[in-house]
C-alpha positions as CSV (number, residue, x, y, z in Angstrom):
1,M,-29.0,-31.8,4.4
2,A,-26.2,-30.2,6.2
3,L,-23.7,-27.9,4.5
4,T,-20.2,-29.5,4.2
5,K,-16.9,-27.8,4.3
6,D,-16.1,-29.2,0.8
7,Q,-19.2,-27.4,-0.6
8,I,-18.1,-24.1,1.0
9,L,-14.6,-24.5,-0.3
10,Q,-15.8,-25.3,-3.8
11,A,-18.2,-22.3,-3.8
12,A,-15.3,-20.1,-2.7
13,D,-13.1,-21.4,-5.5
14,Q,-15.8,-20.9,-8.1
15,L,-16.5,-17.4,-6.9
16,A,-12.8,-16.5,-7.0
17,A,-12.4,-18.0,-10.5
18,A,-15.4,-15.9,-11.7
19,G,-13.7,-12.7,-10.3
20,T,-16.1,-12.3,-7.4
21,A,-14.8,-11.9,-3.8
22,P,-15.8,-15.0,-1.8
23,T,-17.5,-13.2,1.1
24,L,-19.7,-14.8,3.6
25,A,-22.8,-13.6,1.9
26,A,-21.6,-14.5,-1.6
27,V,-20.7,-18.1,-0.5
28,R,-24.0,-18.4,1.3
29,A,-25.9,-17.4,-1.8
30,A,-23.8,-19.7,-4.0
31,V,-24.5,-22.8,-1.8
32,G,-28.1,-21.9,-1.2
33,G,-28.1,-21.2,2.5
34,G,-26.3,-22.3,5.6
35,S,-25.0,-20.9,8.9
36,Y,-22.7,-17.9,8.7
37,T,-20.7,-19.6,11.5
38,T,-20.2,-22.7,9.5
39,I,-19.3,-20.8,6.4
40,N,-17.0,-18.5,8.3
41,E,-14.9,-21.3,9.7
42,A,-14.4,-23.0,6.3
43,L,-13.8,-19.6,4.6
44,K,-11.1,-18.7,7.0
45,E,-9.3,-22.0,6.1
46,W,-9.8,-21.3,2.4
47,K,-8.4,-17.7,2.7
48,A,-5.4,-19.0,4.7
49,K,-4.6,-21.6,2.0
50,Q,-4.9,-18.9,-0.7
51,Q,-2.6,-16.6,1.1
52,A,0.0,-19.3,1.7
53,A,0.0,-20.2,-2.0
54,V,0.7,-16.5,-2.9
55,M,3.4,-15.8,-0.4
56,P,6.7,-15.4,-2.1
57,L,9.6,-17.7,-1.2
58,R,12.5,-16.1,0.6
59,E,15.8,-17.0,-0.9
60,P,19.2,-15.7,0.0
61,A,20.6,-13.1,-2.3
62,P,23.2,-14.3,-4.9
63,E,26.7,-14.3,-3.6
64,G,27.9,-11.4,-5.8
65,I,25.2,-9.1,-4.4
66,S,25.9,-10.1,-0.9
67,K,29.6,-9.3,-1.3
68,R,28.8,-5.9,-2.8
69,L,26.5,-5.1,0.1
70,D,29.1,-6.1,2.6
71,E,31.7,-3.8,1.1
C-alpha cells in the first residue's frame, strides 16, 4: 500500500499537536515507513500552510498615529 499525502499531513498534525516536531524521521516513524522523498514533498506543503496561518496580517496604522509620525 502506497503512502498518501493525506496520511503524511495527518501524521504531521498529530505530531505537532503532541508537541513533537514533525521531522522527516518522526513522520516516517508515525506512518510506519515510506520514502523520505515522498514525505519531504508533503511535509514542505504542510510547513508552508502552518507558516501562512501564523503570519500576522499587516494593517495600516490608525490615522492618529500616522498623523503624529508625519509631524
